[in-house]
PDB file of N, CA, C and O in Angstrom:
ATOM      1  N   UNK A   1     -63.686 -73.870 -52.630  1.00  0.00           N
ATOM      2  CA  UNK A   1     -64.542 -75.071 -52.779  1.00  0.00           C
ATOM      3  C   UNK A   1     -65.227 -75.293 -51.523  1.00  0.00           C
ATOM      4  O   UNK A   1     -64.707 -74.932 -50.467  1.00  0.00           O
ATOM      5  N   UNK A   2     -66.322 -75.842 -51.560  1.00  0.00           N
ATOM      6  CA  UNK A   2     -67.177 -76.119 -50.317  1.00  0.00           C
ATOM      7  C   UNK A   2     -67.011 -77.552 -49.810  1.00  0.00           C
ATOM      8  O   UNK A   2     -66.564 -78.433 -50.545  1.00  0.00           O
ATOM      9  N   UNK A   3     -67.371 -77.770 -48.565  1.00  0.00           N
ATOM     10  CA  UNK A   3     -67.010 -79.055 -48.024  1.00  0.00           C
ATOM     11  C   UNK A   3     -67.547 -80.252 -48.595  1.00  0.00           C
ATOM     12  O   UNK A   3     -66.934 -81.317 -48.654  1.00  0.00           O
ATOM     13  N   UNK A   4     -68.911 -80.015 -49.087  1.00  0.00           N
ATOM     14  CA  UNK A   4     -69.530 -81.145 -49.727  1.00  0.00           C
ATOM     15  C   UNK A   4     -68.871 -81.578 -51.123  1.00  0.00           C
ATOM     16  O   UNK A   4     -68.828 -82.761 -51.460  1.00  0.00           O
ATOM     17  N   UNK A   5     -68.402 -80.623 -51.848  1.00  0.00           N
ATOM     18  CA  UNK A   5     -67.661 -80.922 -53.048  1.00  0.00           C
ATOM     19  C   UNK A   5     -66.378 -81.792 -52.802  1.00  0.00           C
ATOM     20  O   UNK A   5     -66.053 -82.759 -53.491  1.00  0.00           O
ATOM     21  N   UNK A   6     -65.745 -81.333 -51.786  1.00  0.00           N
ATOM     22  CA  UNK A   6     -64.543 -81.955 -51.279  1.00  0.00           C
ATOM     23  C   UNK A   6     -64.727 -83.405 -51.016  1.00  0.00           C
ATOM     24  O   UNK A   6     -63.959 -84.283 -51.412  1.00  0.00           O
ATOM     25  N   UNK A   7     -65.942 -83.611 -50.230  1.00  0.00           N
ATOM     26  CA  UNK A   7     -66.267 -85.066 -49.735  1.00  0.00           C
ATOM     27  C   UNK A   7     -66.672 -85.835 -50.906  1.00  0.00           C
ATOM     28  O   UNK A   7     -66.385 -87.032 -50.855  1.00  0.00           O
ATOM     29  N   UNK A   8     -67.370 -85.350 -52.117  1.00  0.00           N
ATOM     30  CA  UNK A   8     -67.631 -86.000 -53.345  1.00  0.00           C
ATOM     31  C   UNK A   8     -66.416 -86.407 -53.934  1.00  0.00           C
ATOM     32  O   UNK A   8     -66.291 -87.562 -54.342  1.00  0.00           O
ATOM     33  N   UNK A   9     -65.377 -85.460 -54.034  1.00  0.00           N
ATOM     34  CA  UNK A   9     -64.073 -85.824 -54.703  1.00  0.00           C
ATOM     35  C   UNK A   9     -63.437 -86.928 -53.804  1.00  0.00           C
ATOM     36  O   UNK A   9     -63.101 -87.940 -54.419  1.00  0.00           O
ATOM     37  N   UNK A  10     -63.238 -86.920 -52.620  1.00  0.00           N
ATOM     38  CA  UNK A  10     -62.806 -88.025 -51.836  1.00  0.00           C
ATOM     39  C   UNK A  10     -63.304 -89.242 -52.036  1.00  0.00           C
ATOM     40  O   UNK A  10     -62.579 -90.191 -52.337  1.00  0.00           O
ATOM     41  N   UNK A  11     -64.732 -89.348 -51.874  1.00  0.00           N
ATOM     42  CA  UNK A  11     -65.539 -90.483 -52.260  1.00  0.00           C
ATOM     43  C   UNK A  11     -65.343 -90.873 -53.645  1.00  0.00           C
ATOM     44  O   UNK A  11     -65.270 -92.097 -53.751  1.00  0.00           O
ATOM     45  N   UNK A  12     -65.234 -90.255 -54.723  1.00  0.00           N
ATOM     46  CA  UNK A  12     -65.025 -90.776 -56.003  1.00  0.00           C
ATOM     47  C   UNK A  12     -63.573 -91.322 -56.081  1.00  0.00           C
ATOM     48  O   UNK A  12     -63.353 -92.353 -56.717  1.00  0.00           O
ATOM     49  N   UNK A  13     -62.652 -90.701 -55.495  1.00  0.00           N
ATOM     50  CA  UNK A  13     -61.273 -91.256 -55.522  1.00  0.00           C
ATOM     51  C   UNK A  13     -61.148 -92.527 -54.767  1.00  0.00           C
ATOM     52  O   UNK A  13     -60.438 -93.392 -55.282  1.00  0.00           O
ATOM     53  N   UNK A  14     -61.741 -92.794 -53.589  1.00  0.00           N
ATOM     54  CA  UNK A  14     -61.833 -94.066 -53.068  1.00  0.00           C
ATOM     55  C   UNK A  14     -62.618 -95.267 -53.771  1.00  0.00           C
ATOM     56  O   UNK A  14     -62.249 -96.436 -53.662  1.00  0.00           O
ATOM     57  N   UNK A  15     -63.809 -94.839 -54.552  1.00  0.00           N
ATOM     58  CA  UNK A  15     -64.403 -95.805 -55.306  1.00  0.00           C
ATOM     59  C   UNK A  15     -63.750 -96.059 -56.716  1.00  0.00           C
ATOM     60  O   UNK A  15     -64.098 -97.040 -57.372  1.00  0.00           O
ATOM     61  N   UNK A  16     -62.881 -95.247 -57.146  1.00  0.00           N
ATOM     62  CA  UNK A  16     -62.289 -95.288 -58.451  1.00  0.00           C
ATOM     63  C   UNK A  16     -60.801 -95.503 -58.362  1.00  0.00           C
ATOM     64  O   UNK A  16     -60.094 -95.281 -59.345  1.00  0.00           O
ATOM     65  N   UNK A  17     -60.245 -95.975 -57.097  1.00  0.00           N
ATOM     66  CA  UNK A  17     -58.767 -96.033 -57.007  1.00  0.00           C
ATOM     67  C   UNK A  17     -58.089 -96.756 -58.023  1.00  0.00           C
ATOM     68  O   UNK A  17     -57.022 -96.305 -58.441  1.00  0.00           O
ATOM     69  N   UNK A  18     -58.658 -98.053 -58.586  1.00  0.00           N
ATOM     70  CA  UNK A  18     -57.800 -98.928 -59.537  1.00  0.00           C
ATOM     71  C   UNK A  18     -57.687 -98.159 -60.880  1.00  0.00           C
ATOM     72  O   UNK A  18     -56.641 -98.055 -61.521  1.00  0.00           O
ATOM     73  N   UNK A  19     -58.876 -97.637 -61.228  1.00  0.00           N
ATOM     74  CA  UNK A  19     -58.774 -96.932 -62.558  1.00  0.00           C
ATOM     75  C   UNK A  19     -57.918 -95.681 -62.506  1.00  0.00           C
ATOM     76  O   UNK A  19     -57.213 -95.292 -63.437  1.00  0.00           O
ATOM     77  N   UNK A  20     -58.047 -95.093 -61.336  1.00  0.00           N
ATOM     78  CA  UNK A  20     -57.093 -93.946 -61.162  1.00  0.00           C
ATOM     79  C   UNK A  20     -55.730 -94.321 -61.484  1.00  0.00           C
ATOM     80  O   UNK A  20     -55.021 -93.846 -62.370  1.00  0.00           O
ATOM     81  N   UNK A  21     -55.458 -95.232 -60.649  1.00  0.00           N
ATOM     82  CA  UNK A  21     -53.896 -95.771 -60.566  1.00  0.00           C
ATOM     83  C   UNK A  21     -53.522 -96.079 -62.190  1.00  0.00           C
ATOM     84  O   UNK A  21     -52.500 -95.582 -62.663  1.00  0.00           O
ATOM     85  N   UNK A  22     -54.312 -96.835 -62.925  1.00  0.00           N
ATOM     86  CA  UNK A  22     -54.056 -97.115 -64.242  1.00  0.00           C
ATOM     87  C   UNK A  22     -54.002 -95.935 -65.178  1.00  0.00           C
ATOM     88  O   UNK A  22     -53.370 -95.975 -66.234  1.00  0.00           O
ATOM     89  N   UNK A  23     -54.649 -94.933 -64.786  1.00  0.00           N
ATOM     90  CA  UNK A  23     -54.445 -93.705 -65.642  1.00  0.00           C
ATOM     91  C   UNK A  23     -53.069 -93.028 -65.318  1.00  0.00           C
ATOM     92  O   UNK A  23     -52.370 -92.482 -66.172  1.00  0.00           O
ATOM     93  N   UNK A  24     -52.762 -93.126 -63.996  1.00  0.00           N
ATOM     94  CA  UNK A  24     -51.532 -92.406 -63.708  1.00  0.00           C
ATOM     95  C   UNK A  24     -50.490 -93.205 -64.357  1.00  0.00           C
ATOM     96  O   UNK A  24     -49.582 -92.583 -64.907  1.00  0.00           O
ATOM     97  N   UNK A  25     -50.474 -94.557 -64.380  1.00  0.00           N
ATOM     98  CA  UNK A  25     -49.327 -95.335 -65.001  1.00  0.00           C
ATOM     99  C   UNK A  25     -49.303 -94.928 -66.511  1.00  0.00           C
ATOM    100  O   UNK A  25     -48.227 -94.929 -67.109  1.00  0.00           O
ATOM    101  N   UNK A  26     -50.370 -94.608 -67.091  1.00  0.00           N
ATOM    102  CA  UNK A  26     -50.323 -94.407 -68.561  1.00  0.00           C
ATOM    103  C   UNK A  26     -49.832 -93.016 -68.646  1.00  0.00           C
ATOM    104  O   UNK A  26     -49.002 -92.782 -69.525  1.00  0.00           O
ATOM    105  N   UNK A  27     -50.226 -92.029 -67.849  1.00  0.00           N
ATOM    106  CA  UNK A  27     -49.702 -90.513 -67.809  1.00  0.00           C
ATOM    107  C   UNK A  27     -48.108 -90.646 -67.604  1.00  0.00           C
ATOM    108  O   UNK A  27     -47.320 -89.967 -68.262  1.00  0.00           O
ATOM    109  N   UNK A  28     -47.760 -91.460 -66.758  1.00  0.00           N
ATOM    110  CA  UNK A  28     -46.136 -91.474 -66.454  1.00  0.00           C
ATOM    111  C   UNK A  28     -45.550 -91.956 -67.505  1.00  0.00           C
ATOM    112  O   UNK A  28     -44.490 -91.450 -67.876  1.00  0.00           O
ATOM    113  N   UNK A  29     -46.092 -92.977 -68.160  1.00  0.00           N
ATOM    114  CA  UNK A  29     -45.386 -93.523 -69.319  1.00  0.00           C
ATOM    115  C   UNK A  29     -45.173 -92.647 -70.517  1.00  0.00           C
ATOM    116  O   UNK A  29     -44.106 -92.584 -71.128  1.00  0.00           O
ATOM    117  N   UNK A  30     -46.297 -91.950 -70.823  1.00  0.00           N
ATOM    118  CA  UNK A  30     -46.172 -91.051 -71.921  1.00  0.00           C
ATOM    119  C   UNK A  30     -45.323 -89.636 -71.543  1.00  0.00           C
ATOM    120  O   UNK A  30     -44.808 -88.927 -72.408  1.00  0.00           O
ATOM    121  N   UNK A  31     -45.277 -89.379 -70.214  1.00  0.00           N
ATOM    122  CA  UNK A  31     -44.352 -88.312 -69.705  1.00  0.00           C
ATOM    123  C   UNK A  31     -42.949 -88.595 -69.506  1.00  0.00           C
ATOM    124  O   UNK A  31     -42.093 -87.757 -69.226  1.00  0.00           O
ATOM    125  N   UNK A  32     -42.761 -89.925 -69.683  1.00  0.00           N
ATOM    126  CA  UNK A  32     -41.280 -90.282 -69.393  1.00  0.00           C
ATOM    127  C   UNK A  32     -40.931 -90.149 -68.019  1.00  0.00           C
ATOM    128  O   UNK A  32     -39.760 -89.858 -67.775  1.00  0.00           O
ATOM    129  N   UNK A  33     -41.830 -90.329 -66.955  1.00  0.00           N
ATOM    130  CA  UNK A  33     -41.764 -90.279 -65.509  1.00  0.00           C
ATOM    131  C   UNK A  33     -41.681 -91.678 -64.971  1.00  0.00           C
ATOM    132  O   UNK A  33     -42.538 -92.515 -65.257  1.00  0.00           O
ATOM    133  N   UNK A  34     -40.716 -91.923 -64.241  1.00  0.00           N
ATOM    134  CA  UNK A  34     -40.675 -93.456 -63.480  1.00  0.00           C
ATOM    135  C   UNK A  34     -41.786 -93.399 -62.580  1.00  0.00           C
ATOM    136  O   UNK A  34     -42.009 -92.453 -61.825  1.00  0.00           O
ATOM    137  N   UNK A  35     -42.653 -94.704 -62.704  1.00  0.00           N
ATOM    138  CA  UNK A  35     -43.723 -94.912 -61.822  1.00  0.00           C
ATOM    139  C   UNK A  35     -43.509 -95.877 -60.716  1.00  0.00           C
ATOM    140  O   UNK A  35     -43.312 -97.050 -61.031  1.00  0.00           O
ATOM    141  N   UNK A  36     -43.520 -95.562 -59.528  1.00  0.00           N
ATOM    142  CA  UNK A  36     -43.353 -96.437 -58.382  1.00  0.00           C
ATOM    143  C   UNK A  36     -44.688 -96.386 -57.532  1.00  0.00           C
ATOM    144  O   UNK A  36     -44.907 -95.421 -56.800  1.00  0.00           O
ATOM    145  N   UNK A  37     -45.482 -97.330 -57.630  1.00  0.00           N
ATOM    146  CA  UNK A  37     -46.753 -97.236 -56.967  1.00  0.00           C
ATOM    147  C   UNK A  37     -46.688 -96.971 -55.460  1.00  0.00           C
ATOM    148  O   UNK A  37     -47.583 -96.348 -54.888  1.00  0.00           O
ATOM    149  N   UNK A  38     -45.595 -97.463 -54.819  1.00  0.00           N
ATOM    150  CA  UNK A  38     -45.665 -97.062 -53.396  1.00  0.00           C
ATOM    151  C   UNK A  38     -44.977 -95.712 -53.010  1.00  0.00           C
ATOM    152  O   UNK A  38     -45.031 -95.235 -51.876  1.00  0.00           O
ATOM    153  N   UNK A  39     -44.340 -95.158 -54.046  1.00  0.00           N
ATOM    154  CA  UNK A  39     -43.858 -93.535 -53.744  1.00  0.00           C
ATOM    155  C   UNK A  39     -44.079 -92.903 -55.010  1.00  0.00           C
ATOM    156  O   UNK A  39     -43.175 -92.905 -55.846  1.00  0.00           O
ATOM    157  N   UNK A  40     -45.299 -92.306 -55.262  1.00  0.00           N
ATOM    158  CA  UNK A  40     -45.480 -91.375 -56.515  1.00  0.00           C
ATOM    159  C   UNK A  40     -45.439 -90.034 -55.822  1.00  0.00           C
ATOM    160  O   UNK A  40     -46.278 -89.751 -54.967  1.00  0.00           O
ATOM    161  N   UNK A  41     -44.439 -89.171 -56.192  1.00  0.00           N
ATOM    162  CA  UNK A  41     -44.430 -87.803 -55.737  1.00  0.00           C
ATOM    163  C   UNK A  41     -45.014 -86.908 -56.767  1.00  0.00           C
ATOM    164  O   UNK A  41     -44.555 -86.854 -57.908  1.00  0.00           O
ATOM    165  N   UNK A  42     -46.060 -86.183 -56.350  1.00  0.00           N
ATOM    166  CA  UNK A  42     -46.792 -85.347 -57.244  1.00  0.00           C
ATOM    167  C   UNK A  42     -45.848 -84.190 -57.948  1.00  0.00           C
ATOM    168  O   UNK A  42     -45.905 -83.784 -59.109  1.00  0.00           O
ATOM    169  N   UNK A  43     -44.986 -83.797 -56.914  1.00  0.00           N
ATOM    170  CA  UNK A  43     -43.802 -82.771 -57.616  1.00  0.00           C
ATOM    171  C   UNK A  43     -43.006 -83.308 -58.731  1.00  0.00           C
ATOM    172  O   UNK A  43     -42.670 -82.573 -59.660  1.00  0.00           O
ATOM    173  N   UNK A  44     -42.696 -84.524 -58.685  1.00  0.00           N
ATOM    174  CA  UNK A  44     -42.114 -85.351 -59.752  1.00  0.00           C
ATOM    175  C   UNK A  44     -42.931 -85.002 -60.936  1.00  0.00           C
ATOM    176  O   UNK A  44     -42.423 -84.373 -61.864  1.00  0.00           O
ATOM    177  N   UNK A  45     -44.269 -85.407 -60.957  1.00  0.00           N
ATOM    178  CA  UNK A  45     -45.044 -85.139 -62.114  1.00  0.00           C
ATOM    179  C   UNK A  45     -45.174 -83.585 -62.560  1.00  0.00           C
ATOM    180  O   UNK A  45     -45.181 -83.195 -63.727  1.00  0.00           O
ATOM    181  N   UNK A  46     -45.262 -82.891 -61.567  1.00  0.00           N
ATOM    182  CA  UNK A  46     -45.428 -81.324 -61.717  1.00  0.00           C
ATOM    183  C   UNK A  46     -44.387 -80.631 -62.274  1.00  0.00           C
ATOM    184  O   UNK A  46     -44.604 -79.751 -63.107  1.00  0.00           O
ATOM    185  N   UNK A  47     -43.167 -80.952 -61.877  1.00  0.00           N
ATOM    186  CA  UNK A  47     -41.834 -80.465 -62.130  1.00  0.00           C
ATOM    187  C   UNK A  47     -41.749 -80.659 -63.702  1.00  0.00           C
ATOM    188  O   UNK A  47     -41.592 -79.736 -64.501  1.00  0.00           O
ATOM    189  N   UNK A  48     -41.868 -81.925 -64.005  1.00  0.00           N
ATOM    190  CA  UNK A  48     -41.599 -82.396 -65.400  1.00  0.00           C
ATOM    191  C   UNK A  48     -42.456 -81.752 -66.347  1.00  0.00           C
ATOM    192  O   UNK A  48     -42.013 -81.259 -67.384  1.00  0.00           O
ATOM    193  N   UNK A  49     -43.909 -81.731 -65.970  1.00  0.00           N
ATOM    194  CA  UNK A  49     -44.808 -81.230 -67.017  1.00  0.00           C
ATOM    195  C   UNK A  49     -44.847 -79.666 -67.067  1.00  0.00           C
ATOM    196  O   UNK A  49     -45.089 -79.061 -68.111  1.00  0.00           O
ATOM    197  N   UNK A  50     -44.602 -79.070 -65.912  1.00  0.00           N
ATOM    198  CA  UNK A  50     -44.405 -77.546 -66.062  1.00  0.00           C
ATOM    199  C   UNK A  50     -43.166 -77.107 -66.766  1.00  0.00           C
ATOM    200  O   UNK A  50     -43.195 -76.117 -67.496  1.00  0.00           O
ATOM    201  N   UNK A  51     -42.169 -77.745 -66.593  1.00  0.00           N
ATOM    202  CA  UNK A  51     -40.842 -77.420 -67.106  1.00  0.00           C
ATOM    203  C   UNK A  51     -40.941 -77.502 -68.627  1.00  0.00           C
ATOM    204  O   UNK A  51     -40.209 -76.762 -69.284  1.00  0.00           O
ATOM    205  N   UNK A  52     -41.711 -78.265 -69.195  1.00  0.00           N
ATOM    206  CA  UNK A  52     -41.838 -78.469 -70.739  1.00  0.00           C
ATOM    207  C   UNK A  52     -42.868 -77.205 -71.058  1.00  0.00           C
ATOM    208  O   UNK A  52     -43.036 -76.912 -72.242  1.00  0.00           O
ATOM    209  N   UNK A  53     -43.510 -76.505 -70.108  1.00  0.00           N
ATOM    210  CA  UNK A  53     -44.263 -75.383 -70.610  1.00  0.00           C
ATOM    211  C   UNK A  53     -43.605 -74.087 -70.166  1.00  0.00           C
ATOM    212  O   UNK A  53     -44.133 -72.980 -70.267  1.00  0.00           O
ATOM    213  N   UNK A  54     -42.461 -74.322 -69.690  1.00  0.00           N
ATOM    214  CA  UNK A  54     -41.573 -72.942 -69.345  1.00  0.00           C
ATOM    215  C   UNK A  54     -41.910 -72.425 -67.967  1.00  0.00           C
ATOM    216  O   UNK A  54     -41.994 -71.224 -67.711  1.00  0.00           O
ATOM    217  N   UNK A  55     -42.098 -73.390 -67.098  1.00  0.00           N
ATOM    218  CA  UNK A  55     -42.275 -72.977 -65.626  1.00  0.00           C
ATOM    219  C   UNK A  55     -41.330 -73.680 -64.690  1.00  0.00           C
ATOM    220  O   UNK A  55     -40.937 -74.820 -64.936  1.00  0.00           O
ATOM    221  N   UNK A  56     -40.969 -73.024 -63.643  1.00  0.00           N
ATOM    222  CA  UNK A  56     -40.006 -73.681 -62.677  1.00  0.00           C
ATOM    223  C   UNK A  56     -40.921 -73.944 -61.453  1.00  0.00           C
ATOM    224  O   UNK A  56     -41.595 -72.976 -61.099  1.00  0.00           O
ATOM    225  N   UNK A  57     -41.050 -75.043 -60.781  1.00  0.00           N
ATOM    226  CA  UNK A  57     -41.936 -75.519 -59.697  1.00  0.00           C
ATOM    227  C   UNK A  57     -41.014 -75.725 -58.592  1.00  0.00           C
ATOM    228  O   UNK A  57     -40.008 -76.428 -58.682  1.00  0.00           O
ATOM    229  N   UNK A  58     -41.420 -75.025 -57.424  1.00  0.00           N
ATOM    230  CA  UNK A  58     -40.696 -75.082 -56.280  1.00  0.00           C
ATOM    231  C   UNK A  58     -41.447 -75.101 -54.995  1.00  0.00           C
ATOM    232  O   UNK A  58     -42.571 -74.604 -55.071  1.00  0.00           O
ATOM    233  N   UNK A  59     -41.089 -75.557 -53.839  1.00  0.00           N
ATOM    234  CA  UNK A  59     -42.014 -75.457 -52.694  1.00  0.00           C
ATOM    235  C   UNK A  59     -41.276 -74.400 -51.814  1.00  0.00           C
ATOM    236  O   UNK A  59     -40.061 -74.205 -51.822  1.00  0.00           O
ATOM    237  N   UNK A  60     -42.190 -73.760 -51.066  1.00  0.00           N
ATOM    238  CA  UNK A  60     -41.824 -72.724 -50.196  1.00  0.00           C
ATOM    239  C   UNK A  60     -43.041 -72.552 -49.288  1.00  0.00           C
ATOM    240  O   UNK A  60     -44.136 -72.303 -49.794  1.00  0.00           O
ATOM    241  N   UNK A  61     -42.902 -72.669 -48.039  1.00  0.00           N
ATOM    242  CA  UNK A  61     -44.046 -72.708 -46.978  1.00  0.00           C
ATOM    243  C   UNK A  61     -44.440 -71.248 -46.778  1.00  0.00           C
ATOM    244  O   UNK A  61     -43.663 -70.309 -46.602  1.00  0.00           O
ATOM    245  N   UNK A  62     -45.786 -71.206 -46.833  1.00  0.00           N
ATOM    246  CA  UNK A  62     -46.458 -69.844 -46.668  1.00  0.00           C
ATOM    247  C   UNK A  62     -47.082 -69.829 -45.160  1.00  0.00           C
ATOM    248  O   UNK A  62     -47.392 -70.865 -44.572  1.00  0.00           O
ATOM    249  N   UNK A  63     -47.223 -68.564 -44.630  1.00  0.00           N
ATOM    250  CA  UNK A  63     -47.837 -68.485 -43.443  1.00  0.00           C
ATOM    251  C   UNK A  63     -49.380 -68.256 -43.615  1.00  0.00           C
ATOM    252  O   UNK A  63     -49.982 -67.336 -43.062  1.00  0.00           O
ATOM    253  N   UNK A  64     -49.932 -69.145 -44.401  1.00  0.00           N
ATOM    254  CA  UNK A  64     -51.207 -69.077 -44.737  1.00  0.00           C
ATOM    255  C   UNK A  64     -51.868 -70.575 -45.035  1.00  0.00           C
ATOM    256  O   UNK A  64     -51.414 -71.273 -45.942  1.00  0.00           O
ATOM    257  N   UNK A  65     -52.801 -70.945 -44.332  1.00  0.00           N
ATOM    258  CA  UNK A  65     -53.295 -72.370 -44.226  1.00  0.00           C
ATOM    259  C   UNK A  65     -54.168 -72.509 -45.453  1.00  0.00           C
ATOM    260  O   UNK A  65     -54.406 -73.643 -45.868  1.00  0.00           O
ATOM    261  N   UNK A  66     -54.681 -71.415 -46.087  1.00  0.00           N
ATOM    262  CA  UNK A  66     -55.618 -71.483 -47.157  1.00  0.00           C
ATOM    263  C   UNK A  66     -54.935 -71.583 -48.651  1.00  0.00           C
ATOM    264  O   UNK A  66     -55.558 -72.067 -49.596  1.00  0.00           O
ATOM    265  N   UNK A  67     -53.749 -71.137 -48.758  1.00  0.00           N
ATOM    266  CA  UNK A  67     -53.066 -70.901 -50.056  1.00  0.00           C
ATOM    267  C   UNK A  67     -52.314 -72.287 -50.287  1.00  0.00           C
ATOM    268  O   UNK A  67     -51.413 -72.617 -49.516  1.00  0.00           O
ATOM    269  N   UNK A  68     -52.656 -73.012 -51.251  1.00  0.00           N
ATOM    270  CA  UNK A  68     -52.160 -74.278 -51.602  1.00  0.00           C
ATOM    271  C   UNK A  68     -50.908 -74.072 -52.574  1.00  0.00           C
ATOM    272  O   UNK A  68     -49.890 -74.751 -52.438  1.00  0.00           O
ATOM    273  N   UNK A  69     -51.028 -73.201 -53.456  1.00  0.00           N
ATOM    274  CA  UNK A  69     -50.146 -72.941 -54.479  1.00  0.00           C
ATOM    275  C   UNK A  69     -50.367 -71.633 -55.230  1.00  0.00           C
ATOM    276  O   UNK A  69     -51.487 -71.125 -55.169  1.00  0.00           O
ATOM    277  N   UNK A  70     -49.369 -71.019 -55.959  1.00  0.00           N
ATOM    278  CA  UNK A  70     -49.741 -69.843 -56.778  1.00  0.00           C
ATOM    279  C   UNK A  70     -48.869 -69.822 -57.852  1.00  0.00           C
ATOM    280  O   UNK A  70     -47.778 -70.362 -57.665  1.00  0.00           O
ATOM    281  N   UNK A  71     -49.096 -69.312 -58.963  1.00  0.00           N
ATOM    282  CA  UNK A  71     -48.298 -69.147 -60.158  1.00  0.00           C
ATOM    283  C   UNK A  71     -48.057 -67.800 -60.664  1.00  0.00           C
ATOM    284  O   UNK A  71     -48.858 -66.921 -60.345  1.00  0.00           O
ATOM    285  N   UNK A  72     -47.029 -67.511 -61.434  1.00  0.00           N
ATOM    286  CA  UNK A  72     -46.729 -66.351 -61.929  1.00  0.00           C
ATOM    287  C   UNK A  72     -45.939 -66.407 -63.279  1.00  0.00           C
ATOM    288  O   UNK A  72     -44.987 -67.176 -63.408  1.00  0.00           O
ATOM    289  N   UNK A  73     -46.349 -65.586 -64.266  1.00  0.00           N
ATOM    290  CA  UNK A  73     -45.665 -65.859 -65.381  1.00  0.00           C
ATOM    291  C   UNK A  73     -45.410 -64.337 -66.003  1.00  0.00           C
ATOM    292  O   UNK A  73     -46.363 -63.581 -66.188  1.00  0.00           O
ATOM    293  N   UNK A  74     -44.220 -64.003 -66.270  1.00  0.00           N
ATOM    294  CA  UNK A  74     -43.997 -62.709 -66.750  1.00  0.00           C
ATOM    295  C   UNK A  74     -43.711 -62.741 -68.214  1.00  0.00           C
ATOM    296  O   UNK A  74     -44.433 -63.450 -68.916  1.00  0.00           O
ATOM    297  N   UNK A  75     -42.772 -62.078 -68.739  1.00  0.00           N
ATOM    298  CA  UNK A  75     -42.324 -62.129 -70.233  1.00  0.00           C
ATOM    299  C   UNK A  75     -41.480 -63.316 -70.500  1.00  0.00           C
ATOM    300  O   UNK A  75     -41.362 -63.856 -71.600  1.00  0.00           O
ATOM    301  N   UNK A  76     -40.902 -63.675 -69.394  1.00  0.00           N
ATOM    302  CA  UNK A  76     -39.799 -64.934 -69.648  1.00  0.00           C
ATOM    303  C   UNK A  76     -40.380 -66.134 -68.996  1.00  0.00           C
ATOM    304  O   UNK A  76     -41.436 -66.605 -69.417  1.00  0.00           O
ATOM    305  N   UNK A  77     -39.746 -66.653 -67.990  1.00  0.00           N
ATOM    306  CA  UNK A  77     -39.887 -67.899 -67.447  1.00  0.00           C
ATOM    307  C   UNK A  77     -41.106 -67.808 -66.495  1.00  0.00           C
ATOM    308  O   UNK A  77     -41.339 -66.688 -66.039  1.00  0.00           O
ATOM    309  N   UNK A  78     -41.853 -68.751 -66.161  1.00  0.00           N
ATOM    310  CA  UNK A  78     -43.025 -68.762 -65.271  1.00  0.00           C
ATOM    311  C   UNK A  78     -42.492 -69.460 -63.914  1.00  0.00           C
ATOM    312  O   UNK A  78     -41.393 -70.011 -63.845  1.00  0.00           O
ATOM    313  N   UNK A  79     -43.301 -69.380 -62.970  1.00  0.00           N
ATOM    314  CA  UNK A  79     -43.021 -69.999 -61.669  1.00  0.00           C
ATOM    315  C   UNK A  79     -44.198 -70.434 -61.037  1.00  0.00           C
ATOM    316  O   UNK A  79     -45.170 -69.679 -61.018  1.00  0.00           O
ATOM    317  N   UNK A  80     -44.254 -71.656 -60.466  1.00  0.00           N
ATOM    318  CA  UNK A  80     -45.306 -72.257 -59.699  1.00  0.00           C
ATOM    319  C   UNK A  80     -44.652 -72.565 -58.271  1.00  0.00           C
ATOM    320  O   UNK A  80     -43.669 -73.292 -58.128  1.00  0.00           O
ATOM    321  N   UNK A  81     -45.343 -71.900 -57.214  1.00  0.00           N
ATOM    322  CA  UNK A  81     -44.899 -72.039 -55.899  1.00  0.00           C
ATOM    323  C   UNK A  81     -45.847 -72.827 -55.113  1.00  0.00           C
ATOM    324  O   UNK A  81     -47.032 -72.496 -55.121  1.00  0.00           O
ATOM    325  N   UNK A  82     -45.430 -73.890 -54.398  1.00  0.00           N
ATOM    326  CA  UNK A  82     -46.256 -74.793 -53.801  1.00  0.00           C
ATOM    327  C   UNK A  82     -46.075 -74.689 -52.309  1.00  0.00           C
ATOM    328  O   UNK A  82     -44.986 -74.889 -51.773  1.00  0.00           O
ATOM    329  N   UNK A  83     -47.129 -74.384 -51.681  1.00  0.00           N
ATOM    330  CA  UNK A  83     -47.009 -74.284 -50.154  1.00  0.00           C
ATOM    331  C   UNK A  83     -46.660 -75.532 -49.488  1.00  0.00           C
ATOM    332  O   UNK A  83     -46.538 -75.565 -48.263  1.00  0.00           O
TER     333      UNK A  83
END
């Protein structure tokens, strides 16, 4: 992703914060996730959503500043590793 695209995403997020929060509340309601506006952990959402698709999500620090996450799925269970 180039820096200009990232700036546009950040600007959009700032301009549409209330709408985004409303959509997150609706998403959490339908996924059965407790919503706390002051403390919403993205891993809480990711783990619940990915578990239903047969993936385990866990955090593991990488010695690489450019890799944010990676995923693998073999014949059985899948894995999502978050840096």
